C-alpha positions as CSV (number, residue, x, y, z in Angstrom):
1,M,61.7,163.9,-56.3
2,P,62.1,165.8,-59.6
3,E,59.1,165.7,-61.9
4,L,58.2,168.0,-64.8
5,P,57.5,171.1,-62.6
6,E,60.7,170.7,-60.6
7,V,62.7,170.2,-63.7
8,E,61.1,173.3,-65.3
9,I,62.1,175.3,-62.2
10,V,65.7,174.0,-62.5
11,R,65.7,175.0,-66.2
12,R,64.6,178.5,-65.4
13,N,67.3,178.8,-62.8
14,L,70.0,177.5,-65.2
15,E,68.8,179.9,-67.9
16,R,69.0,182.8,-65.4
17,W,72.4,181.8,-64.1
18,T,74.3,180.6,-67.2
19,V,72.9,181.7,-70.6
20,G,75.3,184.1,-72.2
21,R,78.2,183.0,-69.9
22,A,81.2,180.9,-71.0
23,I,82.4,177.9,-69.0
24,V,86.0,178.4,-67.8
25,A,86.4,175.2,-65.7
26,I,84.7,171.9,-65.0
27,G,85.1,170.5,-61.6
28,A,84.8,167.0,-60.1
29,P,82.9,165.3,-62.9
30,D,81.5,161.9,-61.8
31,L,82.6,160.1,-64.9
32,G,80.4,157.1,-64.0
33,R,77.3,159.3,-64.5
34,V,78.5,161.5,-67.4
35,D,78.5,160.2,-70.9
36,G,80.8,162.0,-73.3
37,D,83.7,164.4,-72.5
38,P,82.7,167.1,-69.9
39,G,86.1,168.8,-70.6
40,A,84.8,169.7,-74.1
41,L,82.5,172.2,-72.4
42,V,85.4,174.4,-71.3
43,G,85.5,177.5,-73.4
44,R,81.9,177.0,-74.6
45,R,79.2,179.7,-74.1
46,V,75.8,178.6,-72.9
47,R,73.3,179.6,-75.6
48,A,70.0,178.2,-74.2
49,W,68.3,175.8,-71.8
50,R,65.1,174.0,-72.7
51,R,63.2,171.1,-71.3
52,R,61.4,168.1,-72.7
53,G,59.5,166.1,-70.2
54,K,61.9,165.5,-67.3
55,L,65.0,166.1,-69.3
56,L,67.0,169.4,-69.3
57,L,68.4,170.3,-72.7
58,G,71.4,172.7,-72.9
59,E,72.9,174.2,-76.1
60,L,76.5,175.4,-75.9
61,A,78.4,177.1,-78.7
62,G,82.0,178.1,-79.1
63,A,82.9,181.3,-77.3
64,D,83.1,183.1,-80.7
65,G,80.0,181.3,-81.9
66,D,81.6,179.3,-84.8
67,D,83.0,176.2,-83.1
68,G,80.0,174.0,-83.6
69,L,77.2,173.2,-81.2
70,L,77.5,171.0,-78.2
71,G,74.4,169.4,-76.6
72,V,73.9,168.6,-73.0
73,V,71.1,166.4,-71.8
74,S,70.7,166.3,-68.0
75,H,68.4,163.7,-66.4
76,L,68.1,164.4,-62.7
77,G,67.1,160.9,-61.6
78,M,65.5,160.6,-58.2
79,T,67.3,163.3,-56.2
80,G,69.3,165.4,-58.6
81,K,69.3,169.2,-58.7
82,W,71.4,172.0,-60.2
83,V,72.3,174.6,-57.6
84,R,74.4,177.8,-57.4
85,E,77.6,178.0,-55.4
86,P,77.5,174.4,-54.1
87,G,80.7,174.9,-52.2
88,D,81.7,171.8,-50.1
89,R,78.2,170.3,-50.1
90,R,78.0,166.5,-50.2
91,F,77.1,164.6,-53.3
92,V,78.3,167.2,-55.8
93,R,78.7,165.3,-59.1
94,M,79.9,168.1,-61.3
95,T,80.5,171.8,-61.2
96,W,80.7,174.5,-63.9
97,T,82.6,177.7,-63.2
98,L,81.5,180.6,-65.4
99,D,83.3,183.6,-66.7
100,D,81.5,185.9,-64.2
101,G,82.8,183.9,-61.3
102,L,79.6,182.0,-60.5
103,T,79.8,178.2,-60.0
104,V,76.8,176.0,-60.6
105,G,76.8,172.4,-59.5
106,L,74.9,169.2,-60.0
107,V,74.0,167.6,-56.6
108,D,72.7,164.1,-56.6
109,A,72.6,162.2,-53.3
110,R,71.5,158.8,-54.8
111,R,73.6,159.1,-57.9
112,L,70.8,158.0,-60.2
113,G,70.9,161.0,-62.6
114,R,72.9,161.0,-65.8
115,T,74.4,163.7,-68.0
116,F,75.1,163.4,-71.7
117,V,77.6,165.6,-73.6
118,F,77.7,165.3,-77.3
119,A,78.2,167.2,-80.6
120,G,75.0,168.5,-82.1
121,P,71.6,169.8,-80.9
122,P,70.3,168.2,-77.7
123,D,67.0,167.3,-79.4
124,A,68.9,164.8,-81.5
125,H,69.7,162.6,-78.5
126,P,67.7,159.3,-78.6
127,R,66.3,159.9,-75.1
128,V,64.7,163.1,-76.2
129,A,63.5,161.8,-79.6
130,S,61.6,159.0,-77.9
131,L,59.4,161.2,-75.7
132,G,55.7,161.9,-76.2
133,P,54.1,165.3,-76.2
134,D,55.0,167.7,-73.4
135,P,52.0,169.1,-71.5
136,L,53.5,172.6,-71.1
137,H,55.0,173.0,-74.6
138,D,52.5,171.0,-76.6
139,G,49.3,171.4,-74.5
140,L,47.2,168.4,-73.3
141,D,43.5,167.7,-73.7
142,G,41.3,164.8,-73.0
143,A,41.1,163.5,-76.6
144,T,44.9,163.6,-76.9
145,L,45.4,161.9,-73.6
146,R,42.9,159.1,-74.4
147,A,44.5,158.5,-77.8
148,R,48.0,158.4,-76.4
149,L,47.1,155.9,-73.7
150,G,45.0,153.6,-75.7
151,R,42.7,151.0,-74.3
152,G,43.0,147.7,-72.4
153,R,43.2,146.6,-68.8
154,A,46.4,148.3,-67.9
155,P,46.1,150.6,-64.8
156,L,45.6,154.2,-65.7
157,K,48.5,155.3,-63.5
158,S,51.0,153.0,-65.0
159,R,50.2,154.0,-68.6
160,L,50.2,157.7,-67.7
161,M,53.8,157.4,-66.5
162,E,55.1,155.9,-69.7
163,Q,57.2,158.8,-71.1
164,G,56.8,157.7,-74.7
165,R,53.1,158.4,-74.4
166,V,53.1,161.7,-72.5
167,A,56.4,163.3,-71.5
168,G,57.0,164.4,-67.9
169,L,54.1,162.9,-66.0
170,G,55.6,161.2,-62.9
171,N,54.0,159.4,-59.9
172,I,53.2,162.6,-58.0
173,C,51.6,164.4,-61.0
174,V,49.5,161.3,-61.9
175,V,48.3,160.9,-58.3
176,E,47.3,164.6,-58.2
177,A,45.7,164.6,-61.6
178,C,43.6,161.6,-60.7
179,F,42.6,163.2,-57.4
180,R,41.5,166.4,-59.2
181,A,39.6,164.4,-61.8
182,G,37.9,162.1,-59.3
183,V,39.3,158.9,-60.9
184,H,41.0,156.1,-59.0
185,P,44.6,155.9,-60.2
186,H,44.5,152.1,-60.5
187,T,41.4,152.1,-62.8
188,P,41.8,149.9,-65.8
189,L,42.1,152.1,-68.9
190,S,38.9,150.6,-70.5
191,D,36.9,151.5,-67.4
192,V,37.8,155.2,-67.3
193,P,34.6,157.1,-67.9
194,A,34.5,158.9,-71.2
195,D,33.6,162.2,-69.5
196,R,36.7,162.0,-67.2
197,W,39.4,162.3,-69.8
198,D,39.2,166.1,-70.1
199,A,39.3,166.3,-66.3
200,L,42.4,164.1,-66.2
201,A,44.2,166.3,-68.7
202,A,43.1,169.5,-67.0
203,G,44.1,168.1,-63.6
204,A,47.6,167.3,-64.8
205,V,48.1,170.7,-66.3
206,A,46.6,172.4,-63.2
207,H,49.0,170.4,-60.9
208,I,52.0,171.4,-63.0
209,H,51.1,175.1,-62.8
210,K,50.3,175.0,-59.1
211,T,53.6,173.3,-58.3
212,L,55.6,175.8,-60.4
213,A,54.1,178.6,-58.4
214,D,54.5,176.8,-55.0
215,E,58.1,175.6,-55.4
216,A,59.8,178.3,-57.5
217,G,63.1,179.5,-56.1
218,D,66.8,179.0,-56.3
219,E,66.5,175.4,-55.0
220,V,63.6,173.0,-54.9
221,A,63.2,171.2,-51.5
222,Y,61.8,167.8,-52.4
223,V,59.2,166.3,-50.1
224,N,61.3,163.2,-49.5
225,E,64.1,165.5,-48.2
226,G,61.8,167.1,-45.6
227,G,60.5,169.9,-47.8
228,P,56.9,171.2,-47.4
229,N,54.2,169.2,-49.0
230,P,52.3,171.4,-51.5
231,F,50.2,168.6,-52.9
232,L,46.4,167.9,-52.5
233,A,46.6,164.1,-52.0
234,Y,50.2,162.8,-52.5
235,G,51.9,162.1,-49.1
236,R,48.7,162.8,-47.1
237,E,47.7,159.3,-45.9
238,G,45.2,159.5,-43.1
239,E,44.5,163.2,-43.6
240,P,41.0,164.4,-44.4
241,C,40.1,164.7,-48.1
242,P,39.7,168.4,-48.8
243,H,36.5,167.6,-50.7
244,C,34.6,165.2,-48.5
245,G,36.5,164.9,-45.3
246,D,37.2,161.1,-45.5
247,A,40.7,159.9,-44.9
248,I,43.2,159.8,-47.7
249,V,44.3,156.2,-48.4
250,R,47.8,155.0,-49.5
251,A,48.2,151.9,-51.8
252,V,51.1,150.6,-53.9
253,L,51.1,149.8,-57.6
254,A,54.3,148.5,-59.3
255,G,56.4,149.6,-56.3
256,R,55.1,153.3,-56.4
257,P,52.7,154.8,-53.8
258,S,49.3,156.0,-54.8
259,F,47.2,158.3,-52.6
260,F,43.5,158.7,-53.1
261,C,40.1,159.4,-51.5
262,P,38.1,156.1,-51.5
263,S,34.8,158.1,-51.5
264,C,35.7,160.7,-54.2
265,Q,37.7,158.2,-56.3
266,P,36.0,154.8,-56.1
267,L,37.6,152.0,-58.0
């Protein structure tokens, strides 16, 4: 499912395919999942694509540059992805035809994503303004992570996934960061050893960079769609831990699976 690395790959693809191109037609907009008027994009030229956490931020100006700025915020949900030349693929929720003849489309099997079209810069949207620091854009270290998460008995994994604290850390990233740091993901915040915070921050950033390298391409194949598993612990229940050889264990917290080594990550 799309987390920060996958969304960053989609951003890079959209930048490569669309920046500098004008939109000449909008096809099949799923108005139940688009807020605003997608028709307003026709005639607009794509100026830039950025990303904040798991959100894609598009800037579109008038074809002659003086018609005001339109913002696009695209949240991919659980299964969304932007692809080139979607053709007659199932679950296409919207297409953009560009002035060079290329068509890009938003594909979303579970229809949980959402796209917002509005006047003004995309950063002004409330969903963007409410996000915490982004590990790629703002950097992340142990002191920042500890300060953003606070104290208390809340499980580490649950707090790490709150987007207002740190933007873009999803279930997979948190599981992998905890594995790299040797910390059980269900550890209460107050019980996380002081010397593990730097390792947690470094583990999250290392996971992001590794996933960007492993999954880069015109289309990300998510693990839950049958794509290859590039992760160290996530999805590897029963497989040997690459550090000690003990079996990776699966547990569930708040409806989301965790994967960990009980020997390397004792609770």
